[in-house]
C-alpha positions in Angstrom: -40.8 38.4 -25.1 -41.3 35.1 -26.9 -43.2 37.1 -29.7 -40.3 39.7 -30.0 -37.6 36.6 -30.2 -39.7 34.7 -32.8 -40.3 37.7 -34.9 -36.6 38.7 -35.1 -35.6 34.8 -35.7 -38.3 34.7 -38.4 -37.1 38.0 -40.0 -33.5 36.6 -40.0 -34.7 33.4 -41.7 -36.7 35.3 -44.2 -33.8 37.8 -45.1 -31.5 34.7 -45.6 -34.0 33.1 -47.8 -33.8 36.0 -50.0 -30.4 37.1 -49.9 -28.2 34.2 -48.3 -27.4 32.2 -51.4 -26.3 35.5 -53.1 -24.1 36.5 -50.2 -22.7 32.8 -49.8 -21.9 32.6 -53.5 -20.4 36.2 -53.5 -17.8 35.2 -51.0 -16.8 32.1 -52.8 -16.6 34.2 -56.0 -14.3 36.6 -54.1 -12.0 33.9 -52.9 -11.8 32.3 -56.6 -11.1 35.8 -57.8 -8.3 36.5 -55.3 -6.8 33.1 -56.2 -7.0 33.6 -59.9 -5.6 37.1 -60.1 -2.7 35.8 -57.9 -2.2 33.0 -60.2 -2.2 35.3 -63.3 0.2 37.9 -61.8 2.7 35.1 -60.8 2.5 33.6 -64.4 2.6 36.4 -66.7 2.6 39.5 -64.2 -0.1 42.3 -64.6 -0.5 41.8 -68.3 -2.4 38.8 -67.7 -4.8 40.5 -65.3 -5.0 43.4 -67.8 -6.2 41.2 -70.7 -9.1 39.9 -68.6 -9.7 43.4 -67.3 -10.4 44.9 -70.8 -13.7 42.8 -71.1 -14.4 42.1 -67.6 -14.1 45.5 -65.8 -16.5 47.4 -68.2 -19.3 44.7 -67.8 -18.7 45.0 -63.8 -19.0 48.7 -63.9 -21.8 48.8 -66.2 -23.7 46.3 -64.1 -23.4 48.8 -61.1 -24.3 51.6 -63.5 -27.6 49.8 -64.6 -28.8 49.0 -61.1 -28.2 52.6 -60.2 -30.7 53.9 -62.7 -33.1 51.1 -61.7 -33.1 52.2 -58.1 -33.0 56.0 -59.0 -29.5 56.8 -57.8 -27.7 59.6 -59.5 -24.5 58.6 -61.4 -21.9 61.2 -60.5 -19.0 59.6 -62.4 -18.5 56.3 -64.2 -15.1 54.9 -65.5 -15.5 51.8 -67.2 -11.7 51.1 -67.5 -8.7 52.9 -66.4 -5.0 52.2 -65.8 -4.6 50.5 -62.3 -4.4 53.2 -59.8 -2.4 53.2 -56.3 -5.4 51.2 -54.7 -5.3 48.6 -57.6 -8.8 50.1 -59.0 -9.5 49.4 -62.5 -12.8 51.2 -62.9 -15.7 52.6 -60.8 -19.1 54.2 -60.5 -19.7 57.0 -58.1 -23.2 57.5 -57.3 -25.4 59.4 -54.8 -29.0 58.7 -53.5 -31.6 60.2 -51.3 -31.1 58.9 -47.7 -34.9 59.5 -47.1 -35.9 57.1 -49.7 -36.2 53.5 -48.5 -36.3 52.4 -52.2 -33.2 54.0 -52.9 -31.4 52.8 -49.5 -32.6 49.3 -50.3 -31.0 49.5 -53.8 -27.7 49.8 -52.3 -27.8 46.0 -51.8 -28.6 45.3 -55.4 -26.2 48.1 -56.7 -23.5 46.2 -54.5 -24.2 42.8 -55.9 -24.9 43.9 -59.4 -21.7 42.6 -61.1 -22.8 39.2 -60.2 -25.9 39.2 -62.3 -24.6 41.5 -64.9 -21.7 38.9 -65.3 -24.0 35.9 -65.3 -26.4 37.6 -67.7 -23.6 38.5 -70.2 -22.3 35.0 -70.1 -25.9 33.6 -70.6 -26.3 36.0 -73.6 -22.9 35.0 -75.0 -24.0 31.2 -74.7 -27.3 32.1 -76.5 -25.4 33.5 -79.3 -22.3 31.3 -79.8 -23.5 28.0 -78.5 -27.1 28.0 -78.9 -27.6 24.1 -78.3 -25.9 24.5 -74.8 -28.0 27.6 -73.9 -31.1 25.4 -74.7 -29.9 22.7 -72.4 -29.4 25.3 -69.7 -32.8 26.7 -70.0 -34.5 23.2 -70.2 -32.4 22.3 -66.9 -33.7 25.4 -65.1 -37.3 24.9 -66.3 -37.1 21.1 -65.2 -35.9 22.2 -61.7 -38.9 24.5 -61.4 -41.1 21.3 -60.9 -39.7 21.0 -57.7 -42.3 21.7 -55.0 -40.4 21.0 -51.7 -37.0 20.3 -50.5 -35.9 16.8 -49.8 -32.7 14.4 -50.4 -34.3 13.1 -53.7 -34.9 16.8 -54.9 -31.5 18.0 -54.0 -29.9 15.1 -55.7 -32.0 15.8 -58.9 -30.8 19.5 -58.9 -27.2 18.7 -58.3 -27.3 16.0 -61.0 -28.9 18.3 -63.3 -26.1 20.9 -63.0 -23.3 18.1 -63.3 -24.9 17.1 -66.5 -24.9 20.8 -67.5 -21.2 20.9 -67.0 -20.6 17.7 -69.1 -22.7 19.4 -71.9 -20.8 22.8 -71.7 -17.2 21.0 -71.8 -18.0 18.3 -74.2 -15.6 17.2 -76.8 -18.0 18.5 -79.6 -18.1 22.0 -78.2 -14.2 21.9 -77.9 -14.3 21.4 -81.8 -16.3 24.6 -82.2 -14.3 27.5 -82.6 -17.2 29.5 -81.4 -17.0 27.8 -78.1 -13.2 28.5 -77.7 -14.1 32.3 -78.2 -16.9 32.0 -75.7 -14.8 30.3 -73.2 -12.3 33.2 -73.5 -14.9 35.7 -72.9 -16.5 34.1 -70.0 -13.2 33.6 -68.3 -12.5 37.3 -68.8 -16.0 38.1 -67.5 -15.7 35.6 -64.5 -12.2 37.1 -63.5 -14.0 40.4 -62.6 -17.4 39.1 -61.6 -17.0 39.1 -57.9 -17.3 42.0 -55.5 -14.8 44.6 -54.4 -14.5 45.8 -50.8 -16.5 48.8 -51.7 -19.2 46.7 -53.4 -19.6 44.8 -50.2 -19.7 47.9 -47.9 -22.3 49.4 -50.2 -24.2 46.2 -50.3 -24.3 45.8 -46.5 -26.0 49.2 -46.1 -28.9 48.1 -48.4 -29.2 44.6 -46.7 -29.9 46.3 -43.2 -32.7 48.1 -44.8 -34.0 45.1 -46.6 -34.0 43.3 -42.9 -35.9 46.3 -41.5 -38.5 46.0 -44.4 -39.1 42.4 -43.8 -39.4 43.0 -40.1 -42.2 45.4 -40.8 -43.8 42.9 -43.1 -43.7 40.3 -40.4 -45.0 42.6 -37.7 -48.1 43.1 -39.7 -48.4 39.5 -40.7 -48.4 40.2 -44.6 -45.5 37.4 -44.9 -48.5 34.8 -44.6 -49.6 35.7 -48.2 -46.0 34.8 -49.5 -46.1 30.9 -50.2 -43.2 28.7 -49.3 -43.3 27.1 -52.6 -42.8 30.7 -54.4 -39.7 31.1 -52.0 -38.4 27.7 -53.2 -39.0 28.5 -56.7 -37.2 31.7 -56.4 -34.1 30.0 -54.9 -34.2 27.4 -57.5 -33.9 30.0 -60.3 -31.5 31.9 -58.4 -29.3 28.8 -57.8 -29.5 28.2 -61.7 -27.9 31.7 -62.4 -25.3 31.5 -59.6 -24.2 27.9 -60.6 -23.2 29.6 -64.0 -20.9 32.1 -62.2 -19.4 29.3 -60.2 -18.7 27.2 -63.0 -16.9 29.8 -65.1 -15.1 31.3 -62.0 -13.8 28.0 -61.1 -12.5 27.2 -64.7 -10.9 30.8 -64.6 -9.1 29.5 -61.3 -8.0 26.3 -63.0 -6.8 28.0 -66.0 -4.7 30.5 -63.8 -3.4 27.7 -61.7 -2.3 25.8 -64.7 -0.5 28.7 -66.2 1.2 29.5 -62.8 2.5 25.9 -62.5 3.8 26.0 -66.2 5.5 29.4 -65.4 7.1 27.6 -62.5 8.2 24.7 -64.2 6.2 22.3 -61.9 4.4 20.9 -64.9 
């Protein structure tokens, strides 16, 4: 009985190590998006949302589509951008998969969360093209953080301080004097406004998460998990945090911009 309890607890922890940070950030992004969209609506109506949707929604939907292809799902229909329907849907990807394929079932999780990584990758690519010096700083910070080999208060402080410095670099006065940065910031805000997951995305991802849990359970039953070093899991999460931090930074900026516009419209400022 103790073996079974220990096995389940270990599997839960391993699943959290693999997906927990993504799920946590996903919920934070969802909250920021809801607040931002509400503020945009209150300030300039749906037109403000539509401006961000022209850029953000196609990237959101293409992210789903790319992961559908990676995991062997059949894309039945893809609408990159449409007039808002009665449910508020601006775009969608309809796909089908083989329910007998464990790979395709597990893929539902990654297809569901795809917009987070698609949005982040696009923002980082734009950073590389439009503000390369800031991109280089981001890469250097990410590589330096990989030197962390164990979690400690000192290591956490180093990682946090590195990303605080990244924020200072991104929003430096020098960058604000660069017209390419202003364009980058506009595009990043549009992407971030639609980077979070819809209810349908979360529902699809939850199906895949269950399969991932069961796969990890099987791995633990046969003892294969002992071949996965704790340091490798740590480095995976450090890299993951580096990417997710980018989404949190620009989603937070999107929220602050939307809040400022809302306050100006309300004559509070």
